[in-house]
C-alpha positions in Angstrom: 0.5 0.0 -0.2 2.4 3.0 0.5 4.3 2.1 -2.9 0.7 3.0 -4.5 0.5 5.9 -2.0 4.2 7.6 -3.3 3.4 6.6 -6.7 0.5 8.4 -6.5 1.5 11.2 -4.3 4.4 11.2 -7.3 2.1 11.8 -9.9 0.0 14.3 -8.4 3.2 16.7 -7.7 4.4 15.9 -12.0 1.2 17.0 -12.6 0.7 19.8 -10.2 4.4 20.5 -11.8 3.4 20.2 -15.3 -0.1 22.7 -14.6 1.7 25.5 -13.5 5.6 25.4 -14.2 5.0 26.1 -18.6 7.4 24.6 -20.5 6.8 27.1 -23.1 6.8 30.7 -21.9 4.8 33.1 -24.0 6.0 36.5 -24.6 5.1 38.4 -21.2 5.4 41.8 -23.1 2.7 40.5 -25.5 0.6 38.8 -23.7 -0.2 40.2 -20.7 -3.1 42.0 -21.5 -4.4 39.4 -23.9 -8.5 38.7 -22.8 -8.7 34.9 -22.4 -12.1 33.5 -21.3 -12.6 29.7 -20.5 -16.3 28.2 -20.9 -16.0 25.1 -18.7 -18.0 23.3 -16.5 -15.7 21.1 -14.7 -13.9 23.4 -11.7 -10.9 21.0 -11.3 -10.3 21.4 -15.3 -11.3 25.0 -15.0 -9.2 25.6 -12.3 -5.9 24.2 -14.0 -6.4 26.2 -17.1 -6.5 29.4 -15.4 -3.5 28.4 -13.8 -1.4 27.6 -16.4 -2.8 30.8 -18.6 -1.8 33.0 -15.6 1.4 31.1 -15.4 2.3 31.2 -19.1 1.4 35.6 -18.1 -2.1 35.8 -19.1 -3.4 37.6 -16.1 -6.7 38.5 -17.8 -8.6 35.3 -17.4 -12.2 35.0 -16.7 -14.1 31.3 -16.3 -17.7 30.7 -17.4 -19.0 27.3 -15.8 -21.9 27.5 -18.7 -23.1 28.8 -22.2 -25.5 30.5 -21.1 -23.1 33.0 -19.2 -20.6 33.4 -21.5 -23.1 34.1 -24.6 -24.9 37.0 -21.9 -21.1 38.1 -21.2 -19.5 38.6 -24.9 -22.3 40.7 -25.5 -20.2 42.9 -23.3 -17.1 42.4 -23.4 -15.1 40.6 -25.9 -11.8 38.4 -25.6 -8.9 38.0 -28.1 -9.7 34.2 -27.3 -12.0 31.5 -26.1 -10.9 28.1 -25.4 -14.7 26.6 -25.2 -16.1 23.1 -24.1 -18.4 21.5 -26.4 -20.6 19.6 -23.6 -21.5 22.5 -21.5 -25.3 23.4 -19.6 -27.7 25.8 -21.1 -26.2 26.4 -24.7 -23.9 23.7 -26.1 -20.4 24.8 -27.0 -21.3 23.8 -31.1 -24.3 26.2 -30.5 -22.2 29.1 -28.4 -19.4 28.9 -31.6 -22.2 29.2 -33.9 -23.9 32.5 -32.2 -20.4 34.0 -32.0 -19.0 33.6 -35.3 -22.3 34.6 -37.1 -22.2 38.1 -35.0 -20.0 40.7 -36.7 -19.5 42.7 -33.6 -17.4 38.7 -32.2 -17.4 36.7 -35.3 -13.0 37.8 -35.1 -12.5 36.2 -31.4 -10.4 33.4 -31.6 -11.8 30.1 -31.0 -10.0 27.4 -29.5 -12.5 24.1 -28.6 -11.3 22.0 -26.0 -13.5 18.7 -25.4 -13.1 15.1 -24.5 -15.5 14.6 -28.4 -12.8 13.5 -30.5 -14.5 11.7 -33.3 -13.5 13.3 -36.8 -17.2 15.0 -37.2 -17.3 16.4 -34.1 -13.7 17.9 -34.8 -15.0 18.7 -38.4 -18.3 20.6 -37.5 -16.4 22.6 -35.2 -13.4 23.3 -37.5 -15.9 24.0 -40.6 -18.0 26.0 -38.1 -14.8 28.6 -37.4 -13.2 27.1 -34.8 -9.5 27.9 -35.1 -8.3 24.7 -33.0 -9.7 22.1 -31.2 -7.7 20.0 -28.7 -9.3 17.1 -27.1 -8.9 15.8 -23.6 -7.0 14.7 -22.1 -4.8 17.2 -22.9 -1.0 18.3 -21.8 -0.4 21.6 -20.6 2.6 21.9 -22.8 0.6 21.6 -25.9 -2.6 23.6 -24.1 0.1 26.7 -24.0 1.9 25.7 -27.6 -1.6 26.3 -28.8 -2.7 29.3 -26.9 0.1 30.7 -28.1 -0.1 30.3 -31.9 -3.3 31.8 -31.5 -2.4 35.1 -30.3 0.5 35.8 -31.9 
């Protein structure tokens, strides 16, 4: 049993280290002022994403736990990037994507879909619908950093 606990402790330490100690540093001078919205209904995942983005130098990160709250807020304040889960309560992520891309005020928002759906049809539907990138869960923190960095250039 102690071997198992030791292994779990090491794994948790590594996971925490990977999430808050970025491998790829963003150019903080350019990204400190960037605004990122995250729409994720799982609190633990949302917290880890926010920690990683802040560690990468993005200080303005707002988390929404459902599509309705995000849709209402985005009418008044637009982000530079949106990390959007498909399976969120209220308005689902694909509908949010369609609404954002069909509105002249919000159509230029960069969107990365961040979801557990990994079927080709889901990926194609989102990319054809205007998403800039698509990341499937589970994902690595380094990959998330790299893709965010690419979009925010």
